[in-house]
NUGUPA-456621 format. One record per residue (C-alpha): residue number from 1; chain; x, y, z. Coordinates in steps of 0.25 Angstrom, whole numbers. Example, Ala and Ser with C-alpha at 12.3 -4.5 7.8 and 13.67 -1.06 7.14 Angstrom:
<num->1, cadena->A, X->49, Y->-18, Z->31>
<num->2, cadena->A, X->55, Y->-4, Z->29>
//
This chain:
<num->1, cadena->A, X->28, Y->-120, Z->118>
<num->2, cadena->A, X->40, Y->-120, Z->107>
<num->3, cadena->A, X->46, Y->-106, Z->104>
<num->4, cadena->A, X->42, Y->-100, Z->92>
<num->5, cadena->A, X->54, Y->-99, Z->81>
<num->6, cadena->A, X->54, Y->-88, Z->71>
<num->7, cadena->A, X->64, Y->-88, Z->58>
<num->8, cadena->A, X->66, Y->-77, Z->50>
<num->9, cadena->A, X->71, Y->-75, Z->36>
<num->10, cadena->A, X->74, Y->-61, Z->31>
<num->11, cadena->A, X->84, Y->-56, Z->23>
<num->12, cadena->A, X->85, Y->-43, Z->31>
<num->13, cadena->A, X->93, Y->-47, Z->45>
<num->14, cadena->A, X->89, Y->-35, Z->52>
<num->15, cadena->A, X->74, Y->-38, Z->50>
<num->16, cadena->A, X->78, Y->-54, Z->52>
<num->17, cadena->A, X->84, Y->-50, Z->65>
<num->18, cadena->A, X->73, Y->-41, Z->68>
<num->19, cadena->A, X->62, Y->-52, Z->67>
<num->20, cadena->A, X->71, Y->-62, Z->74>
<num->21, cadena->A, X->72, Y->-52, Z->87>
<num->22, cadena->A, X->57, Y->-48, Z->87>
<num->23, cadena->A, X->53, Y->-64, Z->86>
<num->24, cadena->A, X->62, Y->-67, Z->97>
<num->25, cadena->A, X->57, Y->-56, Z->106>
<num->26, cadena->A, X->42, Y->-64, Z->104>
<num->27, cadena->A, X->49, Y->-77, Z->109>
<num->28, cadena->A, X->52, Y->-83, Z->96>
<num->29, cadena->A, X->66, Y->-90, Z->92>
<num->30, cadena->A, X->71, Y->-82, Z->80>
<num->31, cadena->A, X->80, Y->-85, Z->70>
<num->32, cadena->A, X->84, Y->-77, Z->57>
<num->33, cadena->A, X->90, Y->-78, Z->44>
<num->34, cadena->A, X->90, Y->-71, Z->30>
<num->35, cadena->A, X->94, Y->-84, Z->22>
<num->36, cadena->A, X->82, Y->-93, Z->16>
<num->37, cadena->A, X->90, Y->-105, Z->16>
<num->38, cadena->A, X->95, Y->-103, Z->32>
<num->39, cadena->A, X->79, Y->-100, Z->34>
<num->40, cadena->A, X->75, Y->-114, Z->29>
<num->41, cadena->A, X->86, Y->-121, Z->35>
<num->42, cadena->A, X->82, Y->-115, Z->49>
<num->43, cadena->A, X->67, Y->-116, Z->46>
<num->44, cadena->A, X->70, Y->-132, Z->44>
<num->45, cadena->A, X->78, Y->-133, Z->57>
<num->46, cadena->A, X->71, Y->-122, Z->66>
<num->47, cadena->A, X->57, Y->-124, Z->62>
<num->48, cadena->A, X->53, Y->-109, Z->66>
<num->49, cadena->A, X->39, Y->-106, Z->70>
<num->50, cadena->A, X->39, Y->-93, Z->63>
<num->51, cadena->A, X->45, Y->-87, Z->50>
<num->52, cadena->A, X->48, Y->-73, Z->46>
<num->53, cadena->A, X->52, Y->-73, Z->32>
<num->54, cadena->A, X->55, Y->-59, Z->24>
<num->55, cadena->A, X->48, Y->-60, Z->10>
<num->56, cadena->A, X->60, Y->-52, Z->2>
<num->57, cadena->A, X->72, Y->-59, Z->3>
<num->58, cadena->A, X->84, Y->-62, Z->-8>
<num->59, cadena->A, X->86, Y->-76, Z->-12>
<num->60, cadena->A, X->72, Y->-82, Z->-8>
<num->61, cadena->A, X->60, Y->-73, Z->-5>
<num->62, cadena->A, X->50, Y->-75, Z->6>
<num->63, cadena->A, X->40, Y->-81, Z->-3>
<num->64, cadena->A, X->50, Y->-93, Z->-8>
<num->65, cadena->A, X->53, Y->-95, Z->7>
<num->66, cadena->A, X->37, Y->-96, Z->10>
<num->67, cadena->A, X->37, Y->-106, Z->-2>
<num->68, cadena->A, X->49, Y->-113, Z->4>
<num->69, cadena->A, X->43, Y->-114, Z->18>
<num->70, cadena->A, X->29, Y->-119, Z->13>
<num->71, cadena->A, X->37, Y->-130, Z->6>
<num->72, cadena->A, X->43, Y->-134, Z->20>
<num->73, cadena->A, X->29, Y->-134, Z->26>
<num->74, cadena->A, X->33, Y->-122, Z->37>
<num->75, cadena->A, X->25, Y->-121, Z->48>
<num->76, cadena->A, X->30, Y->-108, Z->54>
<num->77, cadena->A, X->23, Y->-95, Z->55>
<num->78, cadena->A, X->29, Y->-87, Z->43>
<num->79, cadena->A, X->30, Y->-71, Z->45>
<num->80, cadena->A, X->32, Y->-65, Z->31>
<num->81, cadena->A, X->40, Y->-51, Z->32>
<num->82, cadena->A, X->44, Y->-41, Z->19>
<num->83, cadena->A, X->45, Y->-28, Z->15>
<num->84, cadena->A, X->37, Y->-31, Z->4>
<num->85, cadena->A, X->23, Y->-24, Z->3>
<num->86, cadena->A, X->12, Y->-30, Z->11>
<num->87, cadena->A, X->6, Y->-36, Z->-2>
<num->88, cadena->A, X->17, Y->-44, Z->-3>
<num->89, cadena->A, X->18, Y->-49, Z->10>
<num->90, cadena->A, X->4, Y->-53, Z->12>
<num->91, cadena->A, X->5, Y->-60, Z->-2>
<num->92, cadena->A, X->17, Y->-67, Z->4>
<num->93, cadena->A, X->9, Y->-71, Z->16>
<num->94, cadena->A, X->-2, Y->-77, Z->9>
<num->95, cadena->A, X->8, Y->-85, Z->0>
<num->96, cadena->A, X->13, Y->-90, Z->12>
<num->97, cadena->A, X->-1, Y->-94, Z->18>
<num->98, cadena->A, X->-5, Y->-100, Z->4>
<num->99, cadena->A, X->8, Y->-109, Z->6>
<num->100, cadena->A, X->4, Y->-115, Z->19>
<num->101, cadena->A, X->13, Y->-106, Z->27>
<num->102, cadena->A, X->10, Y->-101, Z->41>
<num->103, cadena->A, X->12, Y->-86, Z->38>
<num->104, cadena->A, X->10, Y->-79, Z->51>
<num->105, cadena->A, X->10, Y->-64, Z->45>
<num->106, cadena->A, X->18, Y->-55, Z->35>
<num->107, cadena->A, X->25, Y->-43, Z->40>
<num->108, cadena->A, X->30, Y->-31, Z->32>
<num->109, cadena->A, X->45, Y->-26, Z->34>
<num->110, cadena->A, X->47, Y->-18, Z->42>
<num->111, cadena->A, X->38, Y->-23, Z->53>
<num->112, cadena->A, X->38, Y->-20, Z->67>
<num->113, cadena->A, X->41, Y->-30, Z->78>
<num->114, cadena->A, X->26, Y->-30, Z->84>
<num->115, cadena->A, X->22, Y->-34, Z->71>
<num->116, cadena->A, X->32, Y->-46, Z->70>
<num->117, cadena->A, X->27, Y->-49, Z->85>
<num->118, cadena->A, X->13, Y->-49, Z->81>
<num->119, cadena->A, X->16, Y->-61, Z->70>
<num->120, cadena->A, X->24, Y->-68, Z->79>
<num->121, cadena->A, X->14, Y->-67, Z->91>
<num->122, cadena->A, X->3, Y->-74, Z->82>
<num->123, cadena->A, X->-2, Y->-87, Z->88>
<num->124, cadena->A, X->0, Y->-100, Z->80>
<num->125, cadena->A, X->-10, Y->-101, Z->70>
<num->126, cadena->A, X->-13, Y->-87, Z->66>
<num->127, cadena->A, X->-14, Y->-85, Z->51>
<num->128, cadena->A, X->-9, Y->-74, Z->45>
<num->129, cadena->A, X->-23, Y->-68, Z->40>
<num->130, cadena->A, X->-28, Y->-70, Z->55>
<num->131, cadena->A, X->-16, Y->-61, Z->59>
<num->132, cadena->A, X->-17, Y->-46, Z->65>
<num->133, cadena->A, X->-16, Y->-37, Z->53>
<num->134, cadena->A, X->-3, Y->-31, Z->61>
<num->135, cadena->A, X->4, Y->-43, Z->61>
<num->136, cadena->A, X->2, Y->-45, Z->45>
<num->137, cadena->A, X->8, Y->-32, Z->44>
<num->138, cadena->A, X->-5, Y->-23, Z->42>
<num->139, cadena->A, X->-7, Y->-14, Z->52>
<num->140, cadena->A, X->-20, Y->-15, Z->61>
<num->141, cadena->A, X->-22, Y->0, Z->66>
<num->142, cadena->A, X->-29, Y->12, Z->60>
<num->143, cadena->A, X->-17, Y->14, Z->50>
<num->144, cadena->A, X->-25, Y->3, Z->42>
<num->145, cadena->A, X->-40, Y->6, Z->38>
<num->146, cadena->A, X->-44, Y->-8, Z->31>
<num->147, cadena->A, X->-39, Y->-23, Z->33>
<num->148, cadena->A, X->-33, Y->-22, Z->20>
<num->149, cadena->A, X->-21, Y->-14, Z->28>
<num->150, cadena->A, X->-24, Y->-1, Z->20>
<num->151, cadena->A, X->-19, Y->12, Z->27>
<num->152, cadena->A, X->-29, Y->23, Z->31>
<num->153, cadena->A, X->-26, Y->36, Z->25>
<num->154, cadena->A, X->-28, Y->42, Z->39>
<num->155, cadena->A, X->-16, Y->32, Z->45>
<num->156, cadena->A, X->-7, Y->37, Z->33>
<num->157, cadena->A, X->-10, Y->52, Z->35>
<num->158, cadena->A, X->-7, Y->51, Z->50>
<num->159, cadena->A, X->6, Y->43, Z->46>
<num->160, cadena->A, X->10, Y->55, Z->36>
<num->161, cadena->A, X->8, Y->66, Z->49>
<num->162, cadena->A, X->14, Y->57, Z->58>
<num->163, cadena->A, X->26, Y->55, Z->50>
<num->164, cadena->A, X->26, Y->41, Z->50>
<num->165, cadena->A, X->33, Y->38, Z->36>
<num->166, cadena->A, X->47, Y->36, Z->35>
<num->167, cadena->A, X->56, Y->32, Z->24>
<num->168, cadena->A, X->66, Y->22, Z->20>
<num->169, cadena->A, X->77, Y->22, Z->10>
<num->170, cadena->A, X->82, Y->11, Z->0>
<num->171, cadena->A, X->97, Y->14, Z->-7>
<num->172, cadena->A, X->97, Y->13, Z->-22>
<num->173, cadena->A, X->112, Y->10, Z->-28>
<num->174, cadena->A, X->119, Y->10, Z->-40>
<num->175, cadena->A, X->118, Y->-4, Z->-47>
<num->176, cadena->A, X->132, Y->-5, Z->-51>
<num->177, cadena->A, X->140, Y->-2, Z->-39>
<num->178, cadena->A, X->130, Y->1, Z->-29>
<num->179, cadena->A, X->132, Y->16, Z->-26>
<num->180, cadena->A, X->120, Y->23, Z->-19>
<num->181, cadena->A, X->110, Y->30, Z->-29>
<num->182, cadena->A, X->99, Y->33, Z->-20>
<num->183, cadena->A, X->89, Y->29, Z->-10>
<num->184, cadena->A, X->73, Y->25, Z->-13>
<num->185, cadena->A, X->65, Y->31, Z->0>
<num->186, cadena->A, X->51, Y->24, Z->4>
<num->187, cadena->A, X->42, Y->28, Z->14>
<num->188, cadena->A, X->39, Y->19, Z->26>
<num->189, cadena->A, X->27, Y->21, Z->37>
<num->190, cadena->A, X->30, Y->18, Z->51>
<num->191, cadena->A, X->17, Y->17, Z->58>
<num->192, cadena->A, X->19, Y->19, Z->73>
<num->193, cadena->A, X->12, Y->7, Z->77>
<num->194, cadena->A, X->11, Y->-2, Z->64>
<num->195, cadena->A, X->26, Y->-1, Z->61>
<num->196, cadena->A, X->30, Y->1, Z->47>
<num->197, cadena->A, X->19, Y->1, Z->35>
<num->198, cadena->A, X->23, Y->-4, Z->21>
<num->199, cadena->A, X->23, Y->7, Z->10>
<num->200, cadena->A, X->13, Y->-2, Z->1>
<num->201, cadena->A, X->3, Y->1, Z->13>
<num->202, cadena->A, X->3, Y->15, Z->13>
<num->203, cadena->A, X->8, Y->22, Z->0>
<num->204, cadena->A, X->-5, Y->19, Z->-7>
<num->205, cadena->A, X->-13, Y->24, Z->5>
<num->206, cadena->A, X->-4, Y->37, Z->4>
<num->207, cadena->A, X->-7, Y->38, Z->-9>
<num->208, cadena->A, X->-22, Y->36, Z->-9>
<num->209, cadena->A, X->-25, Y->46, Z->2>
<num->210, cadena->A, X->-14, Y->57, Z->-4>
<num->211, cadena->A, X->-4, Y->55, Z->6>
<num->212, cadena->A, X->6, Y->51, Z->-3>
<num->213, cadena->A, X->12, Y->65, Z->-5>
<num->214, cadena->A, X->14, Y->67, Z->10>
<num->215, cadena->A, X->19, Y->54, Z->11>
<num->216, cadena->A, X->29, Y->57, Z->0>
<num->217, cadena->A, X->34, Y->70, Z->6>
<num->218, cadena->A, X->37, Y->63, Z->20>
<num->219, cadena->A, X->46, Y->53, Z->12>
<num->220, cadena->A, X->52, Y->64, Z->3>
<num->221, cadena->A, X->56, Y->73, Z->16>
<num->222, cadena->A, X->61, Y->61, Z->24>
<num->223, cadena->A, X->69, Y->55, Z->12>
<num->224, cadena->A, X->73, Y->67, Z->7>
<num->225, cadena->A, X->79, Y->72, Z->21>
<num->226, cadena->A, X->88, Y->59, Z->22>
<num->227, cadena->A, X->92, Y->60, Z->8>
<num->228, cadena->A, X->97, Y->75, Z->8>
<num->229, cadena->A, X->104, Y->71, Z->20>
<num->230, cadena->A, X->111, Y->57, Z->18>
<num->231, cadena->A, X->111, Y->53, Z->4>
<num->232, cadena->A, X->123, Y->56, Z->-5>
<num->233, cadena->A, X->120, Y->66, Z->-17>
<num->234, cadena->A, X->126, Y->56, Z->-27>
<num->235, cadena->A, X->133, Y->43, Z->-29>
<num->236, cadena->A, X->147, Y->41, Z->-31>
<num->237, cadena->A, X->153, Y->42, Z->-40>
<num->238, cadena->A, X->144, Y->48, Z->-49>
<num->239, cadena->A, X->140, Y->62, Z->-43>
<num->240, cadena->A, X->129, Y->64, Z->-55>
<num->241, cadena->A, X->121, Y->53, Z->-48>
<num->242, cadena->A, X->113, Y->57, Z->-36>
<num->243, cadena->A, X->108, Y->49, Z->-26>
<num->244, cadena->A, X->94, Y->49, Z->-26>
<num->245, cadena->A, X->82, Y->47, Z->-17>
<num->246, cadena->A, X->70, Y->39, Z->-22>
<num->247, cadena->A, X->56, Y->42, Z->-18>
<num->248, cadena->A, X->43, Y->36, Z->-22>
<num->249, cadena->A, X->32, Y->44, Z->-27>
<num->250, cadena->A, X->18, Y->41, Z->-28>
<num->251, cadena->A, X->8, Y->42, Z->-41>
<num->252, cadena->A, X->-1, Y->51, Z->-32>
<num->253, cadena->A, X->11, Y->61, Z->-30>
<num->254, cadena->A, X->12, Y->62, Z->-45>
<num->255, cadena->A, X->-1, Y->69, Z->-43>
<num->256, cadena->A, X->3, Y->80, Z->-34>
<num->257, cadena->A, X->6, Y->94, Z->-42>
<num->258, cadena->A, X->16, Y->96, Z->-29>
<num->259, cadena->A, X->25, Y->84, Z->-31>
<num->260, cadena->A, X->36, Y->90, Z->-38>
<num->261, cadena->A, X->36, Y->103, Z->-29>
<num->262, cadena->A, X->36, Y->94, Z->-17>
<num->263, cadena->A, X->46, Y->84, Z->-22>
<num->264, cadena->A, X->56, Y->96, Z->-25>
<num->265, cadena->A, X->53, Y->104, Z->-13>
<num->266, cadena->A, X->56, Y->93, Z->-5>
<num->267, cadena->A, X->70, Y->90, Z->-11>
<num->268, cadena->A, X->73, Y->104, Z->-10>
<num->269, cadena->A, X->69, Y->104, Z->5>
<num->270, cadena->A, X->80, Y->92, Z->7>
<num->271, cadena->A, X->90, Y->98, Z->-3>
<num->272, cadena->A, X->88, Y->84, Z->-12>
<num->273, cadena->A, X->89, Y->88, Z->-27>
<num->274, cadena->A, X->77, Y->81, Z->-35>
<num->275, cadena->A, X->86, Y->73, Z->-42>
<num->276, cadena->A, X->89, Y->65, Z->-33>
<num->277, cadena->A, X->75, Y->60, Z->-30>
<num->278, cadena->A, X->69, Y->49, Z->-37>
<num->279, cadena->A, X->55, Y->47, Z->-37>
<num->280, cadena->A, X->51, Y->33, Z->-38>
<num->281, cadena->A, X->36, Y->31, Z->-46>
<num->282, cadena->A, X->30, Y->17, Z->-50>
<num->283, cadena->A, X->25, Y->16, Z->-62>
<num->284, cadena->A, X->10, Y->17, Z->-57>
<num->285, cadena->A, X->14, Y->32, Z->-52>
<num->286, cadena->A, X->18, Y->35, Z->-65>
<num->287, cadena->A, X->4, Y->30, Z->-71>
<num->288, cadena->A, X->-6, Y->34, Z->-64>
<num->289, cadena->A, X->-7, Y->48, Z->-69>
<num->290, cadena->A, X->3, Y->48, Z->-81>
<num->291, cadena->A, X->1, Y->63, Z->-86>
<num->292, cadena->A, X->2, Y->69, Z->-71>
<num->293, cadena->A, X->15, Y->59, Z->-69>
<num->294, cadena->A, X->22, Y->63, Z->-81>
<num->295, cadena->A, X->21, Y->78, Z->-77>
<num->296, cadena->A, X->24, Y->75, Z->-63>
<num->297, cadena->A, X->35, Y->67, Z->-66>
<num->298, cadena->A, X->42, Y->75, Z->-76>
<num->299, cadena->A, X->41, Y->87, Z->-67>
<num->300, cadena->A, X->49, Y->79, Z->-57>
<num->301, cadena->A, X->59, Y->76, Z->-66>
<num->302, cadena->A, X->60, Y->90, Z->-70>
<num->303, cadena->A, X->63, Y->93, Z->-55>
<num->304, cadena->A, X->74, Y->83, Z->-55>
<num->305, cadena->A, X->67, Y->71, Z->-49>
<num->306, cadena->A, X->71, Y->58, Z->-54>
<num->307, cadena->A, X->59, Y->47, Z->-57>
<num->308, cadena->A, X->60, Y->32, Z->-55>
<num->309, cadena->A, X->49, Y->22, Z->-61>
<num->310, cadena->A, X->49, Y->13, Z->-50>
<num->311, cadena->A, X->45, Y->-3, Z->-51>
<num->312, cadena->A, X->47, Y->-3, Z->-66>
<num->313, cadena->A, X->44, Y->-14, Z->-74>
<num->314, cadena->A, X->31, Y->-19, Z->-66>
<num->315, cadena->A, X->22, Y->-10, Z->-74>
<num->316, cadena->A, X->16, Y->-9, Z->-87>
<num->317, cadena->A, X->18, Y->4, Z->-91>
<num->318, cadena->A, X->32, Y->6, Z->-85>
<num->319, cadena->A, X->38, Y->8, Z->-99>
<num->320, cadena->A, X->29, Y->18, Z->-101>
<num->321, cadena->A, X->32, Y->26, Z->-90>
<num->322, cadena->A, X->47, Y->26, Z->-93>
<num->323, cadena->A, X->44, Y->33, Z->-105>
<num->324, cadena->A, X->34, Y->43, Z->-101>
<num->325, cadena->A, X->39, Y->48, Z->-88>
<num->326, cadena->A, X->52, Y->54, Z->-84>
<num->327, cadena->A, X->58, Y->42, Z->-76>
<num->328, cadena->A, X->73, Y->42, Z->-72>
<num->329, cadena->A, X->73, Y->29, Z->-65>
<num->330, cadena->A, X->66, Y->15, Z->-66>
<num->331, cadena->A, X->66, Y->5, Z->-55>
<num->332, cadena->A, X->66, Y->-9, Z->-58>
<num->333, cadena->A, X->55, Y->-15, Z->-50>
<num->334, cadena->A, X->59, Y->-23, Z->-39>
<num->335, cadena->A, X->51, Y->-36, Z->-44>
<num->336, cadena->A, X->62, Y->-39, Z->-55>
<num->337, cadena->A, X->74, Y->-34, Z->-47>
<num->338, cadena->A, X->72, Y->-44, Z->-36>
<num->339, cadena->A, X->70, Y->-55, Z->-46>
<num->340, cadena->A, X->82, Y->-53, Z->-55>
<num->341, cadena->A, X->90, Y->-64, Z->-48>
<num->342, cadena->A, X->78, Y->-74, Z->-50>
<num->343, cadena->A, X->72, Y->-70, Z->-64>
<num->344, cadena->A, X->77, Y->-68, Z->-77>
<num->345, cadena->A, X->66, Y->-61, Z->-81>
<num->346, cadena->A, X->67, Y->-51, Z->-70>
<num->347, cadena->A, X->81, Y->-49, Z->-75>
<num->348, cadena->A, X->76, Y->-47, Z->-88>
<num->349, cadena->A, X->66, Y->-36, Z->-84>
<num->350, cadena->A, X->77, Y->-29, Z->-75>
<num->351, cadena->A, X->87, Y->-28, Z->-87>
<num->352, cadena->A, X->77, Y->-22, Z->-97>
<num->353, cadena->A, X->72, Y->-12, Z->-85>
<num->354, cadena->A, X->87, Y->-8, Z->-84>
<num->355, cadena->A, X->90, Y->-6, Z->-100>
<num->356, cadena->A, X->75, Y->0, Z->-101>
<num->357, cadena->A, X->79, Y->11, Z->-90>
<num->358, cadena->A, X->93, Y->15, Z->-96>
<num->359, cadena->A, X->89, Y->15, Z->-109>
<num->360, cadena->A, X->79, Y->26, Z->-104>
<num->361, cadena->A, X->89, Y->33, Z->-97>
<num->362, cadena->A, X->84, Y->28, Z->-83>
<num->363, cadena->A, X->90, Y->24, Z->-71>
<num->364, cadena->A, X->86, Y->10, Z->-67>
<num->365, cadena->A, X->85, Y->5, Z->-53>
<num->366, cadena->A, X->81, Y->-9, Z->-48>
<num->367, cadena->A, X->75, Y->-11, Z->-35>
<num->368, cadena->A, X->73, Y->-23, Z->-27>
<num->369, cadena->A, X->88, Y->-28, Z->-28>
<num->370, cadena->A, X->89, Y->-39, Z->-17>
<num->371, cadena->A, X->101, Y->-46, Z->-20>
<num->372, cadena->A, X->116, Y->-43, Z->-25>
<num->373, cadena->A, X->113, Y->-53, Z->-37>
<num->374, cadena->A, X->101, Y->-43, Z->-41>
<num->375, cadena->A, X->111, Y->-30, Z->-40>
<num->376, cadena->A, X->121, Y->-37, Z->-49>
<num->377, cadena->A, X->110, Y->-41, Z->-59>
<num->378, cadena->A, X->107, Y->-25, Z->-59>
<num->379, cadena->A, X->121, Y->-21, Z->-62>
<num->380, cadena->A, X->122, Y->-30, Z->-73>
<num->381, cadena->A, X->109, Y->-24, Z->-78>
<num->382, cadena->A, X->114, Y->-9, Z->-76>
<num->383, cadena->A, X->103, Y->-6, Z->-67>
<num->384, cadena->A, X->106, Y->8, Z->-60>
<num->385, cadena->A, X->101, Y->7, Z->-47>
<num->386, cadena->A, X->96, Y->-3, Z->-36>
<num->387, cadena->A, X->89, Y->-4, Z->-24>
<num->388, cadena->A, X->84, Y->-15, Z->-15>
<num->389, cadena->A, X->87, Y->-24, Z->-2>
<num->390, cadena->A, X->101, Y->-28, Z->-8>
<num->391, cadena->A, X->106, Y->-15, Z->-8>
<num->392, cadena->A, X->98, Y->-9, Z->5>
<num->393, cadena->A, X->85, Y->-10, Z->11>
<num->394, cadena->A, X->75, Y->0, Z->14>
<num->395, cadena->A, X->82, Y->9, Z->25>
<num->396, cadena->A, X->77, Y->21, Z->35>
<num->397, cadena->A, X->85, Y->34, Z->33>
<num->398, cadena->A, X->96, Y->30, Z->44>
<num->399, cadena->A, X->99, Y->16, Z->37>
<num->400, cadena->A, X->99, Y->22, Z->24>
<num->401, cadena->A, X->109, Y->32, Z->28>
<num->402, cadena->A, X->117, Y->21, Z->35>
<num->403, cadena->A, X->117, Y->12, Z->22>
<num->404, cadena->A, X->121, Y->24, Z->15>
<num->405, cadena->A, X->133, Y->27, Z->23>
<num->406, cadena->A, X->137, Y->13, Z->22>
<num->407, cadena->A, X->135, Y->13, Z->7>
<num->408, cadena->A, X->142, Y->26, Z->6>
<num->409, cadena->A, X->154, Y->20, Z->14>
<num->410, cadena->A, X->155, Y->8, Z->5>
<num->411, cadena->A, X->156, Y->15, Z->-7>
<num->412, cadena->A, X->166, Y->25, Z->-1>
<num->413, cadena->A, X->174, Y->13, Z->4>
<num->414, cadena->A, X->173, Y->2, Z->-6>
<num->415, cadena->A, X->182, Y->-8, Z->2>
<num->416, cadena->A, X->172, Y->-8, Z->12>
<num->417, cadena->A, X->160, Y->-11, Z->3>
//
């Protein structure tokens, strides 16, 4: 029987090499590249039996690669990977099938070695729809109560009791110069047997079953402890600009009469001034109960907390929210930022949002910055802050600290940059 061969295309060398190593461990020859041009050259010359493809990459995204593979009549079995939500992964998988490709399965990042091995061990002729749920990134034990992959309230509650949730950080930097401006913190669920479960699968469940406040409390306690210990108080040389910690806030939390007291007391316990905390809300959050939101957000601003309107530009009433609610920051939705180098319309939207934000006295942050070219455009528009894979990926505390140390050294010794 001829040896199976896996070709990996991923812009993250660590993940690409890890997939290569796992594949070699189950008997496949494996090669890795981060460059689409090299990928297609190796594809033609090496004729792999399997392909592992990352969806989100600079230059040519995974969907474009799938179209190219279909045009080349690729017969390899394809595994799609991504840090995007499950709905995006599933849609990409369906797209590949409709293009006539042999989609073996989809894997949400980060995934466990066992999930990848489950896919690579599938017998020839197994279609994506026939795979076990685990191999499609949908855990199949009691954590999921229905075939749709919805998490049960019991599993969520047990995870909170067992402290299975951890946090990751993504730096925000000043567009003009790259100095550290802050970190955004996001929750991650590490299930003891299923591996990591993405936020788009557990946040809504936590909200629906009144568990979101406990989840937010655990995220705050972990991140505030790390932030108070490791983050510099201000960014040089402007001592008046504090380094901030951005925390996502649920619409359900805005209903809690204890929210202001809870946030304030936790900041006090960790020695973090509320002015260094940015509470991020989506437009939907702000609209769920407009009167209650206005009262609560005003009280939070009075306590010193900053407020950010996330995903700005995607909702019909975003402009109304800027007028009626006391935001201090708007975040340009990444769907515009990621298209900035390819779309004149996206660039026009970005420039308009930056001008609007500045005219209202708001700080403007762009998320989804994946290339140097995009960052240069944001600098030209006078956008204030940026975050995205070009700057740094989501990192656990230990790696974020290493990034912070290297970043600090670079500004202390510019010649090393």
